[in-house]
All heavy atoms as TSV, in Angstrom:
chain	resi	resn	atom	element	x	y	z
A	1	MET	N	N	-18.218	-11.320	26.482
A	1	MET	CA	C	-17.429	-10.197	26.008
A	1	MET	C	C	-17.930	-8.923	26.675
A	1	MET	O	O	-19.131	-8.694	26.759
A	1	MET	CB	C	-17.538	-10.094	24.494
A	1	MET	CG	C	-16.625	-9.063	23.907
A	1	MET	SD	S	-16.398	-9.272	22.148
A	1	MET	CE	C	-17.649	-8.182	21.537
A	2	GLN	N	N	-17.006	-8.106	27.114
A	2	GLN	CA	C	-17.375	-6.874	27.812
A	2	GLN	C	C	-17.740	-5.780	26.807
A	2	GLN	O	O	-17.095	-5.618	25.781
A	2	GLN	CB	C	-16.214	-6.398	28.673
A	2	GLN	CG	C	-16.560	-5.210	29.523
A	2	GLN	CD	C	-15.407	-4.816	30.426
A	2	GLN	OE1	O	-14.366	-5.423	30.398
A	2	GLN	NE2	N	-15.602	-3.784	31.214
A	3	ASP	N	N	-18.777	-5.057	27.115
A	3	ASP	CA	C	-19.224	-3.964	26.257
A	3	ASP	C	C	-18.594	-2.662	26.742
A	3	ASP	O	O	-18.700	-2.322	27.921
A	3	ASP	CB	C	-20.749	-3.866	26.294
A	3	ASP	CG	C	-21.272	-2.862	25.301
A	3	ASP	OD1	O	-20.573	-2.588	24.317
A	3	ASP	OD2	O	-22.390	-2.349	25.518
A	4	PHE	N	N	-17.923	-1.943	25.866
A	4	PHE	CA	C	-17.294	-0.679	26.218
A	4	PHE	C	C	-18.156	0.474	25.738
A	4	PHE	O	O	-18.705	0.426	24.645
A	4	PHE	CB	C	-15.895	-0.565	25.599
A	4	PHE	CG	C	-14.917	-1.531	26.179
A	4	PHE	CD1	C	-14.624	-2.722	25.529
A	4	PHE	CD2	C	-14.288	-1.274	27.383
A	4	PHE	CE1	C	-13.731	-3.620	26.065
A	4	PHE	CE2	C	-13.383	-2.159	27.924
A	4	PHE	CZ	C	-13.112	-3.342	27.272
A	5	HIS	N	N	-18.239	1.486	26.570
A	5	HIS	CA	C	-19.014	2.667	26.223
A	5	HIS	C	C	-18.071	3.845	26.036
A	5	HIS	O	O	-17.067	3.963	26.714
A	5	HIS	CB	C	-20.029	2.976	27.328
A	5	HIS	CG	C	-20.996	1.858	27.562
A	5	HIS	ND1	N	-22.038	1.589	26.715
A	5	HIS	CD2	C	-21.057	0.918	28.536
A	5	HIS	CE1	C	-22.708	0.548	27.156
A	5	HIS	NE2	N	-22.124	0.118	28.256
A	6	PHE	N	N	-18.408	4.720	25.117
A	6	PHE	CA	C	-17.551	5.877	24.835
A	6	PHE	C	C	-17.606	6.924	25.940
A	6	PHE	O	O	-16.787	7.819	25.964
A	6	PHE	CB	C	-17.918	6.505	23.491
A	6	PHE	CG	C	-17.478	5.664	22.338
A	6	PHE	CD1	C	-18.400	4.958	21.601
A	6	PHE	CD2	C	-16.141	5.566	21.999
A	6	PHE	CE1	C	-17.998	4.173	20.535
A	6	PHE	CE2	C	-15.725	4.789	20.936
A	6	PHE	CZ	C	-16.660	4.076	20.209
A	7	ASP	N	N	-18.542	6.812	26.839
A	7	ASP	CA	C	-18.594	7.793	27.909
A	7	ASP	C	C	-17.641	7.439	29.066
A	7	ASP	O	O	-17.566	8.159	30.049
A	7	ASP	CB	C	-20.029	7.944	28.430
A	7	ASP	CG	C	-20.614	6.628	28.924
A	7	ASP	OD1	O	-20.011	5.572	28.698
A	7	ASP	OD2	O	-21.696	6.681	29.539
A	8	GLU	N	N	-16.917	6.320	28.939
A	8	GLU	CA	C	-15.921	5.975	29.954
A	8	GLU	C	C	-14.752	6.941	29.858
A	8	GLU	O	O	-14.516	7.564	28.830
A	8	GLU	CB	C	-15.446	4.545	29.753
A	8	GLU	CG	C	-16.541	3.526	30.000
A	8	GLU	CD	C	-16.047	2.110	29.819
A	8	GLU	OE1	O	-14.827	1.886	29.947
A	8	GLU	OE2	O	-16.877	1.244	29.556
A	9	LYS	N	N	-14.003	7.064	30.924
A	9	LYS	CA	C	-12.906	8.028	30.972
A	9	LYS	C	C	-11.617	7.403	30.454
A	9	LYS	O	O	-10.755	6.975	31.220
A	9	LYS	CB	C	-12.737	8.533	32.394
A	9	LYS	CG	C	-13.964	9.270	32.875
A	9	LYS	CD	C	-13.773	9.821	34.249
A	9	LYS	CE	C	-15.034	10.559	34.675
A	9	LYS	NZ	N	-14.900	11.113	36.000
A	10	PHE	N	N	-11.474	7.344	29.141
A	10	PHE	CA	C	-10.280	6.772	28.534
A	10	PHE	C	C	-9.084	7.706	28.638
A	10	PHE	O	O	-7.958	7.298	28.421
A	10	PHE	CB	C	-10.533	6.419	27.065
A	10	PHE	CG	C	-11.409	5.209	26.897
A	10	PHE	CD1	C	-12.688	5.336	26.416
A	10	PHE	CD2	C	-10.942	3.955	27.231
A	10	PHE	CE1	C	-13.503	4.228	26.264
A	10	PHE	CE2	C	-11.737	2.840	27.094
A	10	PHE	CZ	C	-13.026	2.977	26.597
A	11	ASP	N	N	-9.316	8.986	28.944
A	11	ASP	CA	C	-8.210	9.929	29.028
A	11	ASP	C	C	-7.322	9.679	30.250
A	11	ASP	O	O	-6.236	10.237	30.351
A	11	ASP	CB	C	-8.707	11.364	29.025
A	11	ASP	CG	C	-9.683	11.660	30.149
A	11	ASP	OD1	O	-10.193	10.707	30.770
A	11	ASP	OD2	O	-9.935	12.853	30.393
A	12	GLN	N	N	-7.728	8.814	31.147
A	12	GLN	CA	C	-6.891	8.501	32.301
A	12	GLN	C	C	-5.835	7.451	31.973
A	12	GLN	O	O	-4.945	7.180	32.767
A	12	GLN	CB	C	-7.747	8.031	33.470
A	12	GLN	CG	C	-8.448	6.715	33.238
A	12	GLN	CD	C	-9.364	6.346	34.379
A	12	GLN	OE1	O	-9.415	7.031	35.383
A	12	GLN	NE2	N	-10.094	5.261	34.228
A	13	PHE	N	N	-5.922	6.835	30.804
A	13	PHE	CA	C	-4.969	5.818	30.384
A	13	PHE	C	C	-4.016	6.377	29.334
A	13	PHE	O	O	-4.416	7.221	28.520
A	13	PHE	CB	C	-5.709	4.614	29.806
A	13	PHE	CG	C	-6.643	3.968	30.781
A	13	PHE	CD1	C	-8.009	4.146	30.668
A	13	PHE	CD2	C	-6.153	3.203	31.824
A	13	PHE	CE1	C	-8.878	3.557	31.559
A	13	PHE	CE2	C	-7.012	2.600	32.725
A	13	PHE	CZ	C	-8.380	2.787	32.599
A	14	PRO	N	N	-2.761	5.931	29.303
A	14	PRO	CA	C	-1.847	6.396	28.257
A	14	PRO	C	C	-2.289	5.867	26.888
A	14	PRO	O	O	-2.852	4.770	26.797
A	14	PRO	CB	C	-0.500	5.809	28.662
A	14	PRO	CG	C	-0.824	4.650	29.528
A	14	PRO	CD	C	-2.115	4.988	30.207
A	15	LEU	N	N	-2.038	6.648	25.872
A	15	LEU	CA	C	-2.442	6.270	24.519
A	15	LEU	C	C	-1.658	5.061	24.024
A	15	LEU	O	O	-2.198	4.083	23.551
A	15	LEU	CB	C	-2.268	7.451	23.567
A	15	LEU	CG	C	-2.651	7.188	22.121
A	15	LEU	CD1	C	-4.117	6.834	22.019
A	15	LEU	CD2	C	-2.333	8.397	21.273
A	16	ALA	N	N	-0.338	5.134	24.172
A	16	ALA	CA	C	0.511	4.039	23.705
A	16	ALA	C	C	1.897	4.184	24.312
A	16	ALA	O	O	2.268	5.247	24.802
A	16	ALA	CB	C	0.606	4.065	22.185
A	17	MET	N	N	2.633	3.106	24.269
A	17	MET	CA	C	4.026	3.115	24.687
A	17	MET	C	C	4.820	2.433	23.583
A	17	MET	O	O	4.368	1.436	23.025
A	17	MET	CB	C	4.217	2.377	26.007
A	17	MET	CG	C	3.541	3.059	27.173
A	17	MET	SD	S	3.737	2.157	28.696
A	17	MET	CE	C	5.458	2.404	29.023
A	18	ALA	N	N	5.974	2.964	23.270
A	18	ALA	CA	C	6.776	2.398	22.191
A	18	ALA	C	C	8.194	2.120	22.662
A	18	ALA	O	O	8.718	2.813	23.531
A	18	ALA	CB	C	6.814	3.370	21.013
A	19	TYR	N	N	8.786	1.110	22.082
A	19	TYR	CA	C	10.192	0.819	22.308
A	19	TYR	C	C	10.891	0.963	20.968
A	19	TYR	O	O	10.552	0.267	20.008
A	19	TYR	CB	C	10.388	-0.597	22.844
A	19	TYR	CG	C	11.829	-1.034	22.827
A	19	TYR	CD1	C	12.723	-0.505	23.752
A	19	TYR	CD2	C	12.298	-1.929	21.892
A	19	TYR	CE1	C	14.050	-0.871	23.739
A	19	TYR	CE2	C	13.618	-2.299	21.876
A	19	TYR	CZ	C	14.493	-1.783	22.802
A	19	TYR	OH	O	15.810	-2.132	22.782
A	20	VAL	N	N	11.827	1.875	20.892
A	20	VAL	CA	C	12.559	2.114	19.655
A	20	VAL	C	C	14.043	1.978	19.953
A	20	VAL	O	O	14.619	2.821	20.640
A	20	VAL	CB	C	12.256	3.518	19.080
A	20	VAL	CG1	C	12.998	3.727	17.784
A	20	VAL	CG2	C	10.768	3.711	18.902
A	21	PRO	N	N	14.675	0.907	19.476
A	21	PRO	CA	C	16.094	0.730	19.764
A	21	PRO	C	C	16.946	1.742	18.994
A	21	PRO	O	O	16.544	2.255	17.952
A	21	PRO	CB	C	16.389	-0.698	19.300
A	21	PRO	CG	C	15.337	-0.997	18.301
A	21	PRO	CD	C	14.130	-0.189	18.695
A	22	TRP	N	N	18.122	2.019	19.526
A	22	TRP	CA	C	19.048	2.922	18.854
A	22	TRP	C	C	19.498	2.314	17.544
A	22	TRP	O	O	19.764	1.124	17.452
A	22	TRP	CB	C	20.276	3.175	19.711
A	22	TRP	CG	C	19.998	4.110	20.836
A	22	TRP	CD1	C	19.741	3.774	22.127
A	22	TRP	CD2	C	19.922	5.529	20.762
A	22	TRP	NE1	N	19.514	4.882	22.878
A	22	TRP	CE2	C	19.623	5.996	22.058
A	22	TRP	CE3	C	20.066	6.453	19.738
A	22	TRP	CZ2	C	19.476	7.337	22.345
A	22	TRP	CZ3	C	19.913	7.788	20.043
A	22	TRP	CH2	C	19.622	8.215	21.327
A	23	GLN	N	N	19.568	3.138	16.518
A	23	GLN	CA	C	20.049	2.682	15.221
A	23	GLN	C	C	21.497	3.115	15.062
A	23	GLN	O	O	21.820	4.298	15.182
A	23	GLN	CB	C	19.215	3.289	14.095
A	23	GLN	CG	C	19.712	2.909	12.732
A	23	GLN	CD	C	18.960	3.637	11.638
A	23	GLN	OE1	O	17.936	4.259	11.886
A	23	GLN	NE2	N	19.484	3.575	10.439
A	24	HIS	N	N	22.351	2.159	14.818
A	24	HIS	CA	C	23.752	2.452	14.579
A	24	HIS	C	C	23.983	2.437	13.074
A	24	HIS	O	O	23.766	1.411	12.426
A	24	HIS	CB	C	24.643	1.421	15.263
A	24	HIS	CG	C	24.425	1.378	16.744
A	24	HIS	ND1	N	24.944	2.320	17.592
A	24	HIS	CD2	C	23.727	0.524	17.525
A	24	HIS	CE1	C	24.591	2.051	18.827
A	24	HIS	NE2	N	23.843	0.955	18.815
A	25	ILE	N	N	24.387	3.565	12.542
A	25	ILE	CA	C	24.596	3.674	11.103
A	25	ILE	C	C	25.876	2.923	10.746
A	25	ILE	O	O	26.982	3.317	11.137
A	25	ILE	CB	C	24.687	5.145	10.666
A	25	ILE	CG1	C	23.382	5.861	11.008
A	25	ILE	CG2	C	24.973	5.237	9.174
A	25	ILE	CD1	C	23.429	7.351	10.779
A	26	THR	N	N	25.709	1.823	10.011
A	26	THR	CA	C	26.871	1.042	9.609
A	26	THR	C	C	27.203	1.246	8.138
A	26	THR	O	O	28.362	1.348	7.784
A	26	THR	CB	C	26.640	-0.451	9.884
A	26	THR	OG1	O	25.445	-0.863	9.205
A	26	THR	CG2	C	26.482	-0.705	11.377
A	27	LYS	N	N	26.179	1.297	7.307
A	27	LYS	CA	C	26.422	1.552	5.884
A	27	LYS	C	C	25.202	2.235	5.267
A	27	LYS	O	O	24.117	2.212	5.847
A	27	LYS	CB	C	26.765	0.280	5.118
A	27	LYS	CG	C	26.062	-0.958	5.528
A	27	LYS	CD	C	26.553	-2.167	4.761
A	27	LYS	CE	C	25.840	-3.375	5.337
A	27	LYS	NZ	N	26.027	-4.555	4.568
A	28	VAL	N	N	25.403	2.832	4.123
A	28	VAL	CA	C	24.319	3.475	3.374
A	28	VAL	C	C	24.387	2.985	1.937
A	28	VAL	O	O	25.422	2.535	1.465
A	28	VAL	CB	C	24.414	5.022	3.421
A	28	VAL	CG1	C	24.229	5.535	4.825
A	28	VAL	CG2	C	25.707	5.512	2.842
A	29	TYR	N	N	23.246	3.074	1.260
A	29	TYR	CA	C	23.222	2.704	-0.154
A	29	TYR	C	C	24.057	3.691	-0.954
A	29	TYR	O	O	23.930	4.901	-0.801
A	29	TYR	CB	C	21.793	2.733	-0.701
A	29	TYR	CG	C	20.962	1.531	-0.342
A	29	TYR	CD1	C	19.738	1.690	0.279
A	29	TYR	CD2	C	21.375	0.251	-0.649
A	29	TYR	CE1	C	18.957	0.602	0.596
A	29	TYR	CE2	C	20.601	-0.846	-0.336
A	29	TYR	CZ	C	19.390	-0.664	0.286
A	29	TYR	OH	O	18.630	-1.742	0.601
A	30	GLU	N	N	24.899	3.166	-1.799
A	30	GLU	CA	C	25.649	4.038	-2.717
A	30	GLU	C	C	24.823	4.344	-3.956
A	30	GLU	O	O	24.968	5.401	-4.549
A	30	GLU	CB	C	26.976	3.378	-3.102
A	30	GLU	CG	C	27.933	3.290	-1.930
A	30	GLU	CD	C	29.276	2.722	-2.325
A	30	GLU	OE1	O	29.588	2.697	-3.531
A	30	GLU	OE2	O	29.997	2.304	-1.422
A	31	ASN	N	N	23.954	3.417	-4.320
A	31	ASN	CA	C	23.079	3.611	-5.469
A	31	ASN	C	C	21.847	4.384	-4.995
A	31	ASN	O	O	20.955	3.833	-4.356
A	31	ASN	CB	C	22.689	2.251	-6.052
A	31	ASN	CG	C	21.840	2.368	-7.297
A	31	ASN	OD1	O	21.336	3.431	-7.625
A	31	ASN	ND2	N	21.676	1.254	-7.991
A	32	LEU	N	N	21.788	5.661	-5.298
A	32	LEU	CA	C	20.686	6.501	-4.828
A	32	LEU	C	C	19.351	6.131	-5.462
A	32	LEU	O	O	18.303	6.336	-4.851
A	32	LEU	CB	C	21.006	7.973	-5.077
A	32	LEU	CG	C	22.167	8.532	-4.261
A	32	LEU	CD1	C	22.385	9.995	-4.590
A	32	LEU	CD2	C	21.917	8.349	-2.781
A	33	GLU	N	N	19.380	5.573	-6.669
A	33	GLU	CA	C	18.135	5.126	-7.303
A	33	GLU	C	C	17.512	3.982	-6.501
A	33	GLU	O	O	16.318	3.953	-6.266
A	33	GLU	CB	C	18.396	4.683	-8.742
A	33	GLU	CG	C	17.164	4.218	-9.484
A	33	GLU	CD	C	16.118	5.311	-9.665
A	33	GLU	OE1	O	16.498	6.491	-9.767
A	33	GLU	OE2	O	14.923	4.973	-9.718
A	34	LYS	N	N	18.337	3.029	-6.062
A	34	LYS	CA	C	17.835	1.929	-5.240
A	34	LYS	C	C	17.337	2.454	-3.893
A	34	LYS	O	O	16.310	2.015	-3.385
A	34	LYS	CB	C	18.915	0.884	-5.019
A	34	LYS	CG	C	18.425	-0.292	-4.215
A	34	LYS	CD	C	19.434	-1.405	-4.127
A	34	LYS	CE	C	18.828	-2.560	-3.356
A	34	LYS	NZ	N	19.681	-3.716	-3.313
A	35	ALA	N	N	18.050	3.394	-3.314
A	35	ALA	CA	C	17.624	3.985	-2.046
A	35	ALA	C	C	16.276	4.676	-2.202
A	35	ALA	O	O	15.410	4.559	-1.333
A	35	ALA	CB	C	18.677	4.970	-1.554
A	36	TYR	N	N	16.083	5.358	-3.298
A	36	TYR	CA	C	14.811	6.029	-3.554
A	36	TYR	C	C	13.677	5.018	-3.706
A	36	TYR	O	O	12.594	5.203	-3.174
A	36	TYR	CB	C	14.924	6.896	-4.813
A	36	TYR	CG	C	13.662	7.640	-5.147
A	36	TYR	CD1	C	13.273	8.744	-4.408
A	36	TYR	CD2	C	12.856	7.231	-6.198
A	36	TYR	CE1	C	12.100	9.425	-4.707
A	36	TYR	CE2	C	11.690	7.897	-6.505
A	36	TYR	CZ	C	11.314	8.994	-5.747
A	36	TYR	OH	O	10.157	9.649	-6.047
A	37	ARG	N	N	13.940	3.919	-4.426
A	37	ARG	CA	C	12.908	2.893	-4.635
A	37	ARG	C	C	12.545	2.175	-3.345
A	37	ARG	O	O	11.393	1.809	-3.138
A	37	ARG	CB	C	13.360	1.880	-5.691
A	37	ARG	CG	C	13.206	2.405	-7.108
A	37	ARG	CD	C	13.517	1.341	-8.135
A	37	ARG	NE	N	14.976	1.365	-8.341
A	37	ARG	CZ	C	15.776	0.310	-8.258
A	37	ARG	NH1	N	15.298	-0.875	-7.994
A	37	ARG	NH2	N	17.070	0.423	-8.446
A	38	THR	N	N	13.520	1.946	-2.463
A	38	THR	CA	C	13.239	1.237	-1.216
A	38	THR	C	C	12.707	2.169	-0.137
A	38	THR	O	O	12.132	1.708	0.839
A	38	THR	CB	C	14.489	0.525	-0.680
A	38	THR	OG1	O	15.524	1.476	-0.481
A	38	THR	CG2	C	14.948	-0.545	-1.633
A	39	GLY	N	N	12.916	3.461	-0.261
A	39	GLY	CA	C	12.395	4.410	0.707
A	39	GLY	C	C	13.325	4.703	1.858
A	39	GLY	O	O	12.928	5.342	2.825
A	40	THR	N	N	14.569	4.231	1.784
A	40	THR	CA	C	15.546	4.491	2.836
A	40	THR	C	C	16.950	4.423	2.257
A	40	THR	O	O	17.183	3.743	1.259
A	40	THR	CB	C	15.416	3.480	3.991
A	40	THR	OG1	O	16.387	3.781	4.982
A	40	THR	CG2	C	15.595	2.052	3.523
A	41	ILE	N	N	17.874	5.153	2.864
A	41	ILE	CA	C	19.263	5.058	2.432
A	41	ILE	C	C	20.028	4.030	3.253
A	41	ILE	O	O	21.176	3.740	2.980
A	41	ILE	CB	C	19.984	6.426	2.506
A	41	ILE	CG1	C	20.041	6.929	3.943
A	41	ILE	CG2	C	19.324	7.431	1.590
A	41	ILE	CD1	C	20.935	8.147	4.128
A	42	PHE	N	N	19.355	3.461	4.274
A	42	PHE	CA	C	20.001	2.496	5.156
A	42	PHE	C	C	19.577	1.072	4.796
A	42	PHE	O	O	18.404	0.720	4.931
A	42	PHE	CB	C	19.646	2.782	6.614
A	42	PHE	CG	C	19.972	4.184	7.026
A	42	PHE	CD1	C	18.972	5.109	7.238
A	42	PHE	CD2	C	21.288	4.571	7.196
A	42	PHE	CE1	C	19.275	6.397	7.614
A	42	PHE	CE2	C	21.599	5.862	7.570
A	42	PHE	CZ	C	20.598	6.781	7.775
A	43	PRO	N	N	20.494	0.218	4.366
A	43	PRO	CA	C	20.129	-1.156	4.004
A	43	PRO	C	C	19.513	-1.944	5.161
A	43	PRO	O	O	18.687	-2.826	4.942
A	43	PRO	CB	C	21.451	-1.787	3.572
A	43	PRO	CG	C	22.343	-0.655	3.229
A	43	PRO	CD	C	21.906	0.489	4.090
A	44	GLU	N	N	19.883	-1.625	6.402
A	44	GLU	CA	C	19.328	-2.339	7.543
A	44	GLU	C	C	17.829	-2.103	7.697
A	44	GLU	O	O	17.125	-2.911	8.285
A	44	GLU	CB	C	20.033	-1.913	8.850
A	44	GLU	CG	C	21.489	-2.280	8.899
A	44	GLU	CD	C	22.392	-1.192	8.325
A	44	GLU	OE1	O	21.889	-0.098	8.020
A	44	GLU	OE2	O	23.589	-1.450	8.182
A	45	LEU	N	N	17.340	-0.987	7.179
A	45	LEU	CA	C	15.918	-0.660	7.281
A	45	LEU	C	C	15.110	-1.115	6.073
A	45	LEU	O	O	13.905	-0.903	6.027
A	45	LEU	CB	C	15.741	0.847	7.470
A	45	LEU	CG	C	16.350	1.435	8.735
A	45	LEU	CD1	C	16.113	2.928	8.773
A	45	LEU	CD2	C	15.804	0.766	9.963
A	46	ASP	N	N	15.758	-1.743	5.122
A	46	ASP	CA	C	15.071	-2.228	3.923
A	46	ASP	C	C	14.386	-3.545	4.270
A	46	ASP	O	O	14.972	-4.617	4.218
A	46	ASP	CB	C	16.070	-2.421	2.784
A	46	ASP	CG	C	15.392	-2.812	1.491
A	46	ASP	OD1	O	14.154	-2.853	1.437
A	46	ASP	OD2	O	16.114	-3.080	0.515
A	47	LYS	N	N	13.131	-3.453	4.676
A	47	LYS	CA	C	12.332	-4.609	5.069
A	47	LYS	C	C	11.105	-4.672	4.176
A	47	LYS	O	O	10.050	-4.136	4.497
A	47	LYS	CB	C	11.898	-4.514	6.537
A	47	LYS	CG	C	13.011	-4.248	7.507
A	47	LYS	CD	C	13.845	-5.472	7.708
A	47	LYS	CE	C	14.869	-5.182	8.807
A	47	LYS	NZ	N	15.946	-6.106	8.823
A	48	PRO	N	N	11.206	-5.313	3.014
A	48	PRO	CA	C	10.063	-5.343	2.097
A	48	PRO	C	C	8.894	-6.134	2.677
A	48	PRO	O	O	9.079	-7.103	3.415
A	48	PRO	CB	C	10.617	-6.021	0.853
A	48	PRO	CG	C	11.837	-6.729	1.290
A	48	PRO	CD	C	12.353	-6.028	2.500
A	49	PHE	N	N	7.692	-5.694	2.355
A	49	PHE	CA	C	6.479	-6.366	2.810
A	49	PHE	C	C	6.247	-7.584	1.940
A	49	PHE	O	O	6.152	-7.488	0.721
A	49	PHE	CB	C	5.284	-5.415	2.721
A	49	PHE	CG	C	3.993	-6.057	3.120
A	49	PHE	CD1	C	3.752	-6.360	4.451
A	49	PHE	CD2	C	3.043	-6.368	2.181
A	49	PHE	CE1	C	2.573	-6.959	4.841
A	49	PHE	CE2	C	1.853	-6.959	2.551
A	49	PHE	CZ	C	1.619	-7.254	3.885
A	50	THR	N	N	6.169	-8.755	2.562
A	50	THR	CA	C	5.966	-9.993	1.810
A	50	THR	C	C	4.550	-10.535	1.950
A	50	THR	O	O	4.199	-11.500	1.286
A	50	THR	CB	C	6.957	-11.068	2.278
A	50	THR	OG1	O	6.745	-11.327	3.662
A	50	THR	CG2	C	8.389	-10.619	2.048
A	51	GLY	N	N	3.773	-9.951	2.856
A	51	GLY	CA	C	2.424	-10.437	3.061
A	51	GLY	C	C	2.357	-11.652	3.959
A	51	GLY	O	O	1.326	-12.278	4.092
A	52	LYS	N	N	3.481	-12.020	4.567
A	52	LYS	CA	C	3.533	-13.176	5.449
A	52	LYS	C	C	3.966	-12.728	6.833
A	52	LYS	O	O	4.546	-11.670	7.009
A	52	LYS	CB	C	4.534	-14.194	4.916
A	52	LYS	CG	C	4.200	-14.719	3.542
A	52	LYS	CD	C	5.269	-15.670	3.083
A	52	LYS	CE	C	4.991	-16.141	1.667
A	52	LYS	NZ	N	6.061	-16.985	1.168
A	53	ARG	N	N	3.745	-13.572	7.816
A	53	ARG	CA	C	4.216	-13.298	9.168
A	53	ARG	C	C	5.722	-13.510	9.234
A	53	ARG	O	O	6.266	-14.362	8.552
A	53	ARG	CB	C	3.533	-14.204	10.177
A	53	ARG	CG	C	2.087	-13.869	10.349
A	53	ARG	CD	C	1.505	-14.749	11.418
A	53	ARG	NE	N	0.143	-14.330	11.642
A	53	ARG	CZ	C	-0.420	-14.268	12.817
A	53	ARG	NH1	N	0.242	-14.624	13.872
A	53	ARG	NH2	N	-1.655	-13.861	12.942
A	54	CYS	N	N	6.348	-12.737	10.079
A	54	CYS	CA	C	7.797	-12.857	10.209
A	54	CYS	C	C	8.184	-13.993	11.150
A	54	CYS	O	O	9.281	-14.509	11.076
A	54	CYS	CB	C	8.400	-11.546	10.695
A	54	CYS	SG	S	7.840	-11.086	12.335
A	55	CYS	N	N	7.295	-14.384	12.046
A	55	CYS	CA	C	7.571	-15.419	13.036
A	55	CYS	C	C	6.640	-16.592	12.789
A	55	CYS	O	O	5.457	-16.510	13.087
A	55	CYS	CB	C	7.392	-14.883	14.456
A	55	CYS	SG	S	8.379	-13.421	14.776
A	56	PRO	N	N	7.146	-17.707	12.269
A	56	PRO	CA	C	6.243	-18.819	11.926
A	56	PRO	C	C	5.597	-19.467	13.137
A	56	PRO	O	O	4.559	-20.111	13.004
A	56	PRO	CB	C	7.156	-19.813	11.201
A	56	PRO	CG	C	8.545	-19.456	11.629
A	56	PRO	CD	C	8.535	-18.000	11.946
A	57	ASN	N	N	6.151	-19.315	14.339
A	57	ASN	CA	C	5.587	-19.943	15.525
A	57	ASN	C	C	4.474	-19.128	16.164
A	57	ASN	O	O	3.798	-19.611	17.051
A	57	ASN	CB	C	6.679	-20.191	16.558
A	57	ASN	CG	C	7.725	-21.160	16.046
A	57	ASN	OD1	O	7.407	-22.025	15.218
A	57	ASN	ND2	N	8.930	-21.046	16.492
A	58	VAL	N	N	4.269	-17.885	15.723
A	58	VAL	CA	C	3.231	-17.025	16.283
A	58	VAL	C	C	1.932	-17.283	15.540
A	58	VAL	O	O	1.888	-17.277	14.321
A	58	VAL	CB	C	3.631	-15.525	16.169
A	58	VAL	CG1	C	2.516	-14.651	16.691
A	58	VAL	CG2	C	4.925	-15.290	16.901
A	59	ARG	N	N	0.850	-17.479	16.302
A	59	ARG	CA	C	-0.445	-17.746	15.654
A	59	ARG	C	C	-1.390	-16.606	15.838
A	59	ARG	O	O	-1.470	-15.923	16.707
A	59	ARG	CB	C	-1.060	-19.004	16.219
A	59	ARG	CG	C	-0.281	-20.208	15.841
A	59	ARG	CD	C	-0.932	-21.434	16.404
A	59	ARG	NE	N	-0.095	-22.566	16.041
A	59	ARG	CZ	C	-0.505	-23.776	16.068
A	59	ARG	NH1	N	-1.717	-24.047	16.408
A	59	ARG	NH2	N	0.289	-24.760	15.749
């Protein structure tokens, strides 16, 4: 295993890169109480945390 030192020049590398697909608004929650509880007004973004992996083939 390689040992990394903090005196290396990490500022020459990009911090991160992200891919964010466009969101097409198709519908919104009509029940504002449910939207408040889920944290979004868009049902497509309602992804509750289950504590499990989303892809069973990934190890």
